[in-house]
TITIVO-429362 format. One line per 5 residues: number of its first residue (from 1); their letters; for each residue y, x, z of N, C-alpha, C, CB. Coordinates in pm, 1 decimal. Glycine has a CB too. Layout:
% TITIVO-429362
NUM> a> Y X Z Y X Z Y X Z Y X Z ~ ... $
END
This chain:
% TITIVO-429362
1> mkqni> 13185.3 9994.2 8497.3 13132.3 9934.4 8583.0 13194.3 9818.6 8627.4 13111.0 10007.7 8664.9 ~ 13073.7 9714.4 8626.0 13104.4 9562.9 8677.3 13159.0 9549.4 8798.6 12989.2 9478.8 8686.6 ~ 13214.6 9475.0 8845.4 13268.7 9456.0 8990.0 13150.0 9414.9 9084.3 13387.8 9337.7 8995.0 ~ 13149.4 9550.2 9146.2 13063.7 9541.9 9312.5 12929.1 9493.9 9265.3 13136.8 9409.2 9450.0 ~ 12892.5 9552.5 9166.3 12748.9 9564.9 9101.6 12670.8 9634.6 9262.1 12747.5 9698.0 8925.4 $
6> plivd> 12526.4 9591.2 9281.6 12496.9 9674.4 9406.5 12422.7 9797.7 9315.5 12386.4 9585.2 9541.3 ~ 12415.7 9886.6 9404.3 12416.1 10052.8 9399.0 12254.2 10045.2 9478.7 12580.9 10156.2 9509.6 ~ 12144.2 10108.9 9347.7 12007.8 10076.3 9441.1 11990.4 10241.4 9418.0 11854.2 9940.6 9372.0 ~ 11897.8 10284.0 9549.2 11900.0 10432.0 9604.1 11769.9 10454.5 9594.4 11956.1 10462.5 9753.0 ~ 11709.7 10533.5 9535.9 11600.7 10615.7 9573.6 11565.4 10671.4 9660.9 11587.4 10680.1 9529.2 $
11> ldhtl> 11475.9 10761.6 9757.1 11449.0 10820.4 9859.3 11438.6 10959.1 9836.8 11349.0 10769.1 9911.3 ~ 11292.7 10972.4 9776.0 11249.2 11107.2 9774.9 11304.0 11181.0 9646.8 11094.7 11111.1 9781.7 ~ 11362.4 11271.1 9645.5 11392.4 11344.0 9561.5 11573.9 11337.3 9530.2 11294.7 11305.6 9452.4 ~ 11580.2 11171.4 9559.4 11699.2 11150.2 9510.2 11786.8 11115.7 9646.4 11692.6 11037.1 9395.5 ~ 11786.0 11089.0 9740.3 11863.1 11056.2 9877.9 11799.1 11229.5 10001.8 11778.8 10836.7 9954.8 $
16> intdl> 11727.3 11251.9 9961.9 11664.8 11381.8 10038.1 11582.5 11472.1 9937.0 11557.2 11333.4 10165.4 ~ 11584.7 11603.5 9983.1 11562.0 11708.1 9872.4 11380.3 11748.7 9930.4 11708.8 11870.4 9883.4 ~ 11331.8 11640.8 9889.7 11178.2 11626.7 9955.8 11093.6 11519.0 9941.6 11179.5 11631.6 10090.5 ~ 10956.6 11491.6 9965.7 10890.2 11375.1 9932.5 10819.7 11352.5 10057.8 10801.0 11383.1 9806.9 ~ 10828.9 11229.1 10127.6 10817.9 11175.4 10234.4 10625.3 11145.0 10255.8 10928.0 11042.9 10225.2 $
21> lyess> 10570.8 11156.5 10136.9 10428.0 11151.8 10146.3 10363.8 11289.0 10149.4 10374.0 11073.9 10034.0 ~ 10453.1 11384.4 10112.2 10378.3 11541.3 10092.4 10446.5 11588.8 10237.2 10436.9 11660.0 9919.8 ~ 10564.2 11539.4 10310.9 10616.5 11586.8 10444.6 10472.4 11533.3 10559.8 10797.6 11495.2 10481.8 ~ 10463.3 11410.3 10536.7 10374.9 11289.0 10585.3 10206.3 11352.8 10661.9 10343.5 11177.3 10419.4 ~ 10163.4 11411.3 10559.4 10066.0 11435.9 10477.5 10033.4 11582.1 10577.6 10112.4 11443.1 10298.6 $
26> igtlk> 10157.7 11694.0 10513.4 10181.8 11828.8 10589.7 10151.9 11765.1 10745.2 10362.1 11904.6 10563.5 ~ 10225.0 11681.7 10776.5 10225.9 11708.2 10940.7 10109.6 11649.5 10976.5 10351.1 11643.5 11032.3 ~ 10091.6 11577.4 10910.1 9925.5 11487.2 10977.8 9790.3 11603.3 10963.4 9866.1 11306.0 10840.5 ~ 9812.9 11699.8 10859.4 9722.7 11805.6 10872.5 9730.8 11850.6 10970.4 9724.1 11893.4 10798.2 ~ 9880.9 11918.0 10986.3 9880.6 12036.5 11089.5 9827.1 11983.5 11238.2 10044.0 12100.5 11104.7 $
31> rrpwl> 9806.3 11863.8 11253.0 9802.3 11825.6 11371.3 9660.7 11758.0 11376.4 9921.9 11742.9 11405.7 ~ 9552.2 11749.5 11293.8 9437.9 11683.7 11263.7 9365.2 11723.1 11143.6 9465.3 11557.8 11257.3 ~ 9393.5 11872.0 11084.0 9307.8 11898.3 11005.4 9173.8 11818.2 10946.6 9286.0 11988.5 11053.0 ~ 9113.6 11818.5 11039.1 8983.4 11709.1 11001.5 8988.3 11572.0 10934.1 8919.6 11668.9 11123.7 ~ 9079.2 11530.3 10897.7 9167.6 11405.3 10863.2 9168.3 11382.5 10715.6 9320.2 11422.5 10912.1 $
36> ilryp> 9158.5 11544.2 10662.2 9180.7 11531.0 10513.3 9055.4 11473.7 10444.6 9216.7 11672.2 10448.9 ~ 8909.6 11463.9 10515.7 8794.8 11406.9 10514.1 8812.7 11286.9 10478.6 8730.7 11415.4 10618.5 ~ 8950.1 11203.9 10548.7 8959.4 11072.2 10535.0 9060.7 11046.2 10379.0 9027.5 11011.8 10688.0 ~ 9101.3 11146.0 10349.1 9207.6 11149.2 10238.8 9136.8 11029.7 10091.2 9226.7 11352.5 10183.4 ~ 9043.7 11108.5 10055.7 9032.3 11016.7 9977.3 8949.1 10880.6 9956.0 9020.0 11074.7 9908.8 $
41> fwffk> 8904.6 10847.8 10095.1 8886.8 10719.9 10129.5 9021.5 10670.0 10126.6 8815.9 10701.0 10256.2 ~ 9108.9 10695.4 10230.5 9223.2 10639.3 10221.6 9289.3 10611.8 10071.4 9300.1 10718.9 10301.0 ~ 9303.9 10730.0 9991.6 9328.4 10699.6 9885.5 9258.2 10586.0 9744.1 9335.2 10807.4 9873.1 ~ 9183.3 10576.8 9781.0 9059.5 10493.0 9692.6 9108.0 10332.2 9731.5 8861.1 10535.4 9761.0 ~ 9124.5 10355.1 9824.3 9199.8 10201.9 9915.3 9329.3 10138.8 9872.3 9244.2 10236.4 10078.2 $
46> gkgyl> 9426.2 10268.5 9772.3 9521.7 10250.4 9734.0 9655.0 10356.1 9808.7 9519.5 10111.6 9744.8 ~ 9714.4 10383.1 9697.6 9844.7 10428.0 9761.5 9913.2 10401.7 9849.3 9914.5 10426.5 9712.4 ~ 9947.3 10266.8 9875.5 9999.7 10203.2 9987.4 9915.0 10205.9 10133.7 10019.2 10065.9 9941.4 ~ 9778.5 10161.6 10099.2 9707.2 10258.1 10205.6 9708.6 10375.7 10269.5 9628.8 10276.8 10181.9 ~ 9691.0 10459.7 10180.7 9729.3 10604.0 10238.5 9882.4 10636.8 10288.2 9699.0 10708.8 10123.2 $
51> keqlv> 9950.6 10575.0 10238.5 10071.4 10594.8 10315.3 10067.6 10538.9 10433.8 10180.7 10551.2 10255.9 ~ 10058.8 10430.2 10431.7 10002.4 10354.8 10610.1 9955.4 10426.0 10695.2 9884.4 10252.6 10621.4 ~ 9832.4 10443.4 10643.2 9734.0 10577.8 10733.8 9825.9 10681.6 10756.9 9591.8 10659.7 10641.2 ~ 9903.9 10758.3 10706.3 10008.5 10854.4 10764.1 10118.8 10807.7 10824.9 10058.0 10934.3 10674.0 ~ 10145.7 10694.9 10797.8 10288.5 10635.1 10903.1 10258.4 10637.0 11039.9 10337.1 10467.7 10879.9 $
56> krfei> 10106.7 10601.5 11072.4 10013.8 10590.8 11182.7 10045.0 10716.9 11283.9 9856.9 10591.3 11124.2 ~ 10023.4 10826.9 11162.5 9987.1 10935.5 11242.8 10070.8 11037.2 11228.6 9864.7 10978.4 11221.6 ~ 10208.3 11013.8 11179.1 10311.6 11135.4 11155.3 10461.5 11013.8 11212.8 10313.1 11215.0 10931.3 ~ 10518.9 11086.3 11296.0 10636.2 11033.1 11294.2 10762.5 11123.7 11181.9 10670.3 11029.3 11455.0 ~ 10854.4 11069.9 11143.6 10939.7 11140.5 11073.5 11112.8 11143.1 11150.4 10927.3 11070.2 10922.1 $
61> dpsal> 11153.9 11295.5 11110.7 11271.4 11292.3 11226.1 11396.7 11262.7 11127.5 11292.1 11458.1 11327.0 ~ 11489.5 11166.2 11139.0 11558.1 11145.8 10998.7 11678.2 11273.4 11015.7 11634.5 10960.2 10975.0 ~ 11694.2 11318.3 11153.1 11769.5 11407.4 11132.4 11765.4 11526.9 11116.5 11820.6 11400.8 11183.9 ~ 11622.0 11578.8 11062.2 11581.5 11721.5 10995.2 11570.9 11702.0 10883.5 11463.7 11791.0 11030.9 ~ 11565.5 11610.3 10777.9 11541.4 11588.1 10645.6 11679.1 11630.3 10559.5 11497.0 11434.3 10628.8 $
66> pyiqe> 11636.8 11741.2 10477.5 11744.6 11788.0 10349.3 11800.3 11673.5 10243.6 11661.3 11901.4 10246.5 ~ 11952.8 11624.9 10340.0 12004.4 11520.4 10264.7 12070.7 11577.1 10156.8 12088.3 11433.7 10337.6 ~ 12074.5 11531.8 10028.2 12120.4 11565.5 9889.2 12295.5 11522.2 9899.7 12018.8 11463.4 9758.4 ~ 12356.0 11622.6 9921.5 12496.4 11607.5 9978.7 12574.3 11505.9 9873.8 12577.2 11765.5 9991.5 ~ 12546.8 11541.1 9745.2 12591.3 11459.0 9604.6 12562.5 11317.2 9615.6 12510.6 11509.9 9468.1 $
71> tldyi> 12432.0 11314.8 9639.8 12409.0 11139.7 9671.6 12488.7 11047.8 9762.1 12277.5 11116.7 9734.4 ~ 12457.3 11103.3 9884.6 12565.3 11080.7 10013.4 12678.0 11065.6 9971.3 12582.6 11187.1 10114.6 ~ 12785.0 11126.0 9899.9 12936.1 11118.0 9843.3 12913.1 10995.2 9750.0 12998.4 11269.6 9752.4 ~ 12824.5 10988.9 9683.0 12802.8 10861.9 9547.4 12831.5 10770.5 9656.0 12622.4 10830.3 9444.5 ~ 12710.2 10763.2 9711.9 12735.2 10630.9 9803.3 12855.4 10608.4 9897.8 12623.5 10618.1 9893.4 $
76> htrkk> 12885.4 10705.4 9941.8 13023.6 10635.3 9991.4 13126.3 10611.1 9881.7 13098.4 10726.6 10101.2 ~ 13146.4 10688.3 9803.7 13246.3 10600.2 9714.5 13215.4 10458.4 9662.0 13273.0 10673.4 9593.9 ~ 13082.3 10472.6 9633.5 13047.0 10296.5 9605.4 13085.8 10228.5 9701.7 12895.9 10246.6 9591.2 ~ 13033.9 10227.1 9813.5 13033.8 10143.8 9945.4 13218.4 10123.9 9942.9 12950.4 10249.1 10111.2 ~ 13280.8 10204.9 9979.8 13431.7 10179.2 9966.5 13471.3 10103.7 9837.0 13509.6 10316.2 9968.6 $
81> qgssi> 13427.1 10148.5 9751.7 13455.0 10030.9 9618.1 13395.9 9865.2 9617.3 13374.2 10099.9 9475.3 ~ 13307.5 9851.9 9771.5 13275.5 9721.7 9744.4 13142.6 9692.8 9743.3 13325.4 9684.2 9634.1 ~ 13036.6 9802.7 9664.7 12918.5 9759.4 9613.7 12797.7 9760.8 9751.0 12882.4 9864.3 9479.1 ~ 12727.4 9698.6 9720.0 12622.9 9661.4 9817.6 12528.7 9786.3 9793.7 12548.8 9504.6 9789.4 ~ 12503.2 9855.2 9897.2 12390.4 9937.9 9886.1 12258.8 9947.1 9958.3 12432.9 10035.9 9898.1 $
86> ilata> 12122.8 9959.7 9845.0 12004.3 9903.6 9860.8 11922.0 10025.7 9859.4 11970.6 9797.2 9759.4 ~ 11875.1 10102.7 9995.4 11732.8 10199.1 9972.8 11618.8 10100.7 9896.6 11657.9 10258.8 10146.8 ~ 11572.9 10164.7 9786.2 11458.9 10099.5 9723.9 11366.5 10224.7 9677.6 11507.0 9997.6 9595.3 ~ 11240.2 10204.6 9772.6 11173.9 10334.2 9692.3 10989.1 10350.6 9759.5 11294.5 10511.3 9743.7 ~ 10938.7 10419.8 9722.7 10775.8 10413.3 9723.5 10756.8 10456.1 9831.8 10689.3 10489.2 9624.2 $
91> shkdy> 10841.8 10528.3 9930.3 10780.6 10555.6 10055.7 10746.4 10395.7 10162.3 10898.2 10670.6 10131.8 ~ 10693.3 10426.0 10255.8 10664.9 10345.6 10310.4 10767.0 10253.1 10367.3 10596.4 10391.9 10373.6 ~ 10767.0 10153.8 10419.4 10858.2 10078.7 10489.0 10938.6 10138.2 10626.4 10782.2 9963.5 10521.0 ~ 10850.0 10149.8 10664.0 10896.1 10228.8 10838.7 10913.7 10375.2 10812.8 10751.9 10219.3 10983.2 ~ 10933.9 10412.4 10728.3 11045.3 10575.5 10702.1 11153.0 10522.9 10615.3 10959.7 10736.5 10597.5 $
96> aftva> 11114.1 10425.1 10541.0 11257.1 10363.4 10487.0 11343.3 10339.3 10578.7 11251.2 10237.8 10417.6 ~ 11314.0 10262.7 10666.9 11371.2 10181.0 10783.2 11435.8 10254.9 10855.3 11284.4 10114.3 10865.8 ~ 11340.6 10416.3 10913.9 11464.3 10500.2 10965.2 11549.2 10568.0 10922.7 11447.6 10567.4 11024.7 ~ 11529.2 10603.5 10784.5 11625.3 10682.8 10697.0 11746.5 10599.2 10718.5 11581.7 10699.3 10532.9 ~ 11716.7 10469.6 10701.6 11831.3 10368.5 10631.0 11911.1 10331.5 10790.0 11744.4 10192.1 10527.1 $
101> kyinl> 11866.1 10336.9 10878.1 11905.2 10312.0 11047.8 11979.7 10476.4 11049.3 11724.5 10282.3 11191.6 ~ 11941.0 10534.8 11039.0 12010.8 10691.0 11045.6 12107.1 10734.1 10991.4 11947.3 10782.2 11008.6 ~ 12081.2 10683.8 10866.1 12229.0 10717.9 10758.2 12305.5 10594.9 10771.2 12196.9 10744.4 10568.8 ~ 12268.8 10470.8 10817.1 12374.1 10378.5 10874.4 12478.1 10341.1 10714.8 12476.0 10478.9 11026.3 ~ 12444.6 10356.2 10624.2 12498.3 10302.4 10506.3 12444.2 10191.3 10427.9 12506.3 10393.6 10429.9 $
106> fddvm> 12309.4 10157.4 10395.2 12219.1 10060.1 10345.6 12284.6 9931.7 10389.5 12070.5 10078.5 10398.6 ~ 12267.3 9816.3 10301.4 12314.2 9689.7 10325.4 12121.8 9648.7 10305.3 12465.4 9618.6 10197.0 ~ 12041.8 9698.6 10288.6 11920.9 9626.8 10269.6 11816.9 9755.6 10227.4 11940.5 9498.1 10147.4 ~ 11738.2 9731.6 10246.5 11584.1 9818.7 10219.0 11454.1 9755.2 10164.8 11529.1 9874.6 10355.5 ~ 11430.4 9794.4 10057.5 11318.9 9751.4 9978.6 11196.5 9879.6 9992.4 11377.3 9722.9 9812.2 $
111> asnad> 11077.9 9905.3 9983.3 11033.5 10012.7 10047.1 10829.5 9917.0 10000.0 11124.7 10037.5 10261.2 ~ 10736.7 10025.7 10038.9 10615.3 10059.3 10007.6 10587.7 9959.0 10124.0 10565.7 10219.9 10003.3 ~ 10437.9 9927.8 10139.8 10388.9 9851.0 10245.3 10231.4 9875.6 10197.6 10452.5 9683.7 10253.6 ~ 10112.4 9875.0 10327.6 9989.3 9882.8 10304.2 9933.3 9841.5 10172.1 9938.1 9822.4 10394.5 ~ 9983.9 9734.9 10104.0 9943.6 9633.6 10005.0 10006.7 9658.3 9894.7 9965.9 9500.3 10039.9 $
116> fnlss> 10170.8 9710.2 9878.2 10201.2 9699.8 9786.3 10275.7 9848.6 9728.6 10261.4 9583.7 9796.2 ~ 10277.1 9929.3 9648.3 10373.1 10031.6 9621.1 10463.4 10044.5 9533.0 10328.4 10117.7 9606.6 ~ 10621.0 9999.2 9603.2 10748.8 10014.1 9533.2 10728.7 10168.1 9447.7 10887.6 10011.2 9656.0 ~ 10696.7 10145.8 9307.5 10750.7 10240.6 9238.2 10746.7 10242.0 9073.2 10693.0 10347.3 9290.7 ~ 10790.3 10246.6 8991.1 10795.1 10252.4 8833.4 10808.6 10134.0 8821.4 10681.4 10307.7 8746.6 $
121> hnkad> 10720.2 10053.1 8713.2 10706.0 9930.0 8677.1 10735.9 9855.2 8834.0 10553.5 9907.3 8599.5 ~ 10636.8 9884.2 8898.2 10679.1 9773.1 9031.1 10821.5 9746.9 9106.3 10597.7 9816.0 9151.7 ~ 10859.7 9889.5 9100.5 11025.2 9866.4 9125.1 11094.0 9838.5 9027.5 11099.2 9972.3 9174.2 ~ 11090.7 9848.2 8913.0 11185.0 9786.8 8787.9 11136.8 9622.2 8808.5 11137.2 9864.9 8597.9 ~ 11040.4 9577.6 8808.2 10978.6 9407.8 8822.9 11105.1 9362.8 8964.7 10738.6 9397.6 8896.0 $
126> klier> 11048.0 9418.6 9035.7 11124.1 9328.1 9192.4 11296.9 9330.8 9173.9 11081.1 9441.1 9383.7 ~ 11302.8 9470.3 9124.8 11463.2 9467.5 9131.7 11569.3 9357.3 9040.2 11502.8 9615.2 9083.7 ~ 11479.6 9359.1 8919.5 11483.5 9261.0 8828.0 11467.0 9078.0 8826.6 11397.6 9313.0 8763.1 ~ 11388.6 9082.8 8917.9 11335.6 8970.1 9006.1 11486.7 8972.3 9100.7 11160.6 9011.7 9103.7 ~ 11542.2 9041.7 9191.6 11601.3 9033.7 9249.1 11759.8 9018.6 9214.3 11555.8 9102.4 9302.7 $
131> fghkg> 11815.1 9076.4 9106.6 11941.9 9117.9 9092.7 11967.0 9101.4 8891.5 11950.4 9297.1 9175.2 ~ 11825.3 9041.8 8877.2 11864.3 9026.6 8672.0 11858.5 9158.8 8612.0 12053.1 8967.0 8617.5 ~ 11834.0 9176.3 8521.3 11807.6 9271.9 8394.2 11912.9 9328.6 8388.8 11774.6 9216.8 8257.6 ~ 11973.7 9440.5 8418.1 12093.1 9511.0 8410.0 12169.3 9468.6 8512.0 12159.6 9499.4 8289.5 ~ 12166.6 9383.6 8606.3 12228.1 9331.5 8722.5 12274.2 9447.7 8830.2 12126.8 9231.6 8786.0 $
136> fdymg> 12215.7 9569.1 8837.1 12204.7 9654.5 8917.2 12267.5 9785.7 8863.1 12076.5 9657.9 8952.3 ~ 12282.3 9896.7 8944.4 12254.9 10037.4 8906.5 12178.7 10111.4 8976.3 12354.0 10105.4 8897.9 ~ 12124.1 10226.5 8918.7 12019.2 10261.2 8973.7 12010.7 10412.5 9025.5 11926.2 10228.1 8886.2 ~ 12033.1 10501.0 9112.1 12006.2 10630.7 9111.3 11854.7 10644.3 9199.7 12139.8 10711.5 9175.5 ~ 11805.0 10769.2 9071.0 11696.4 10848.1 9056.4 11643.3 10961.3 9009.4 11651.3 10806.6 9026.3 $
141> dhmrd> 11565.0 11000.9 9021.8 11532.6 11161.0 8966.8 11411.5 11170.3 8892.2 11513.2 11271.7 9087.1 ~ 11304.3 11098.9 8874.2 11165.2 11140.6 8816.2 11171.4 11020.3 8709.1 11016.2 11140.4 8937.1 ~ 11093.0 11115.0 8615.7 11025.8 11012.7 8495.5 11001.3 10839.2 8546.1 10849.2 11085.4 8453.2 ~ 10902.4 10865.5 8635.1 10829.6 10717.9 8723.4 10985.4 10609.6 8689.2 10789.1 10758.2 8971.9 ~ 11083.4 10662.7 8702.7 11204.5 10584.2 8743.4 11246.0 10511.5 8609.4 11329.4 10683.3 8806.7 $
146> mpvwe> 11190.7 10584.8 8499.4 11230.5 10512.4 8352.9 11218.0 10398.3 8338.6 11168.4 10546.9 8245.7 ~ 11121.8 10287.3 8381.3 11159.0 10164.2 8387.6 11215.6 10086.8 8441.4 11113.7 10126.5 8385.9 ~ 11302.2 10145.4 8547.3 11382.8 10140.8 8641.7 11534.2 10116.0 8586.7 11361.9 10260.9 8717.5 ~ 11534.7 10215.0 8561.6 11695.9 10305.5 8462.7 11658.3 10194.5 8326.6 11672.0 10566.5 8395.8 ~ 11582.3 10173.7 8269.7 11594.9 10096.8 8169.9 11651.1 9963.5 8179.8 11489.7 10091.8 8123.3 $
151> asnls> 11614.0 9913.4 8289.2 11653.2 9772.0 8359.9 11779.2 9768.0 8443.9 11539.8 9726.7 8457.5 ~ 11833.6 9877.9 8420.9 11960.0 9857.1 8494.4 12080.3 9887.5 8437.2 11960.6 9922.3 8603.9 ~ 12160.6 9834.1 8476.9 12345.4 9849.8 8414.7 12354.2 10006.4 8421.5 12503.0 9763.4 8543.5 ~ 12373.2 10097.6 8506.6 12408.8 10220.4 8497.7 12296.0 10303.7 8530.4 12517.8 10244.2 8573.1 ~ 12201.8 10420.0 8481.4 12127.9 10529.0 8521.4 12212.0 10630.6 8586.5 12057.9 10583.5 8411.7 $
156> ilvnv> 12159.8 10639.4 8725.3 12259.9 10754.0 8797.3 12103.0 10852.9 8837.6 12387.1 10676.1 8978.9 ~ 12171.8 10965.4 8766.8 12086.5 11082.8 8763.3 12072.1 11178.8 8862.9 12116.0 11147.3 8669.6 ~ 11986.0 11186.8 8955.0 12026.8 11309.8 9016.8 11888.5 11393.7 9084.1 12142.7 11268.6 9134.6 ~ 11918.7 11530.8 9075.5 11799.5 11625.1 9105.1 11727.3 11607.8 8980.2 11705.2 11588.8 9241.2 ~ 11777.1 11610.6 8861.3 11706.0 11565.3 8726.4 11670.2 11737.4 8652.2 11839.8 11444.1 8609.2 $
161> tdkii> 11587.2 11711.4 8558.2 11524.2 11823.7 8516.7 11610.6 11839.6 8344.1 11332.6 11794.5 8524.1 ~ 11640.3 11884.0 8279.7 11669.5 11880.6 8111.8 11577.1 11782.4 8064.3 11640.9 12030.3 8023.6 ~ 11457.0 11759.6 8093.6 11390.6 11647.8 8032.2 11430.4 11539.8 8053.7 11278.9 11636.7 8053.4 ~ 11419.6 11492.7 8165.6 11479.4 11352.3 8217.9 11616.1 11324.5 8162.3 11493.4 11348.5 8379.8 ~ 11691.1 11402.7 8152.2 11831.6 11379.0 8050.8 11830.4 11342.3 7954.5 11903.6 11464.9 8015.1 $
166> khtah> 11739.1 11403.5 7857.5 11709.0 11381.2 7730.0 11623.0 11291.1 7704.4 11674.8 11476.7 7676.1 ~ 11565.4 11246.6 7769.2 11455.4 11103.7 7786.2 11567.5 10980.2 7817.9 11318.1 11120.8 7951.2 ~ 11689.0 10977.3 7897.1 11761.4 10869.5 7934.2 11901.1 10943.1 7810.0 11789.0 10851.1 8141.2 ~ 11893.7 10962.2 7731.2 12015.7 11005.9 7667.2 12059.8 10872.6 7607.7 11996.4 11128.5 7556.9 ~ 11985.0 10736.1 7577.6 11974.4 10610.4 7495.6 12045.7 10511.5 7600.7 11805.6 10564.8 7450.5 $
171> lntll> 12063.5 10579.9 7738.8 12119.1 10435.4 7820.7 12236.5 10522.8 7895.9 11982.1 10337.7 7953.8 ~ 12300.9 10404.3 7935.7 12434.3 10455.2 8021.4 12443.4 10519.5 8146.8 12510.2 10356.6 8049.4 ~ 12454.7 10649.8 8136.6 12415.1 10726.4 8234.1 12517.4 10793.4 8296.1 12326.9 10806.2 8194.8 ~ 12519.2 10840.9 8431.7 12610.4 10938.7 8479.4 12492.4 11000.2 8565.4 12758.0 10882.5 8560.0 ~ 12533.9 11169.5 8520.7 12442.6 11264.2 8598.1 12556.3 11324.9 8694.8 12355.3 11388.0 8494.8 $
176> iskka> 12458.1 11323.8 8822.6 12518.9 11345.2 8970.5 12475.0 11486.7 8991.8 12457.9 11235.5 9098.8 ~ 12384.8 11564.9 8951.3 12288.8 11649.0 9000.0 12168.6 11714.4 8882.7 12223.3 11561.7 9113.3 ~ 12173.7 11883.2 8880.6 12074.4 11878.6 8782.4 11957.6 11957.4 8874.4 12123.8 11953.6 8628.0 ~ 11819.0 11990.8 8821.3 11755.1 12076.1 8950.2 11773.6 12188.0 8895.1 11597.4 12057.3 9002.3 ~ 11802.7 12304.0 8992.9 11808.2 12406.1 8978.1 11722.9 12492.1 8923.1 11832.0 12426.7 9053.0 $
181> s> 11739.3 12562.5 8821.4 11647.3 12606.4 8696.9 11566.8 12799.4 8747.2 11791.5 12612.4 8516.3 $
END
């Protein structure tokens, strides 16, 4: 490992064992079921716009989220080694900052907004722009993270399937946890 290389941490299914788009959708619809009729319109305007509409209507409680202990343990280890820790997520920025403030381990947050969805190639591009190719380590969980892992120094796999392990075998990887079968 390069000395003090930044650790980039995904949120959904990596830091927490849920998805905030799902949680905010369910939370919003429980309170206002008629809003389901607006979802296609919101989604048509882009995933970022949909997330923006949901964050206006549903507040998350960061203390009630199901955090993945192995991820927290690894973040603590890297923090002690002097790495800067950045939360980089496709979740809406308001949710990301709420979680980051609650966890109190992150040096910075990168997240989606109404106009930009920080996922897959978008996330890879932003991280390369900021840290350079192979200039960061990345913790993720999903095939959509493949462009980010390919650009990272170390691909850290959390809550992953055997399929993902197989597809990342050509990379410098560290397996933190597998999905329960």
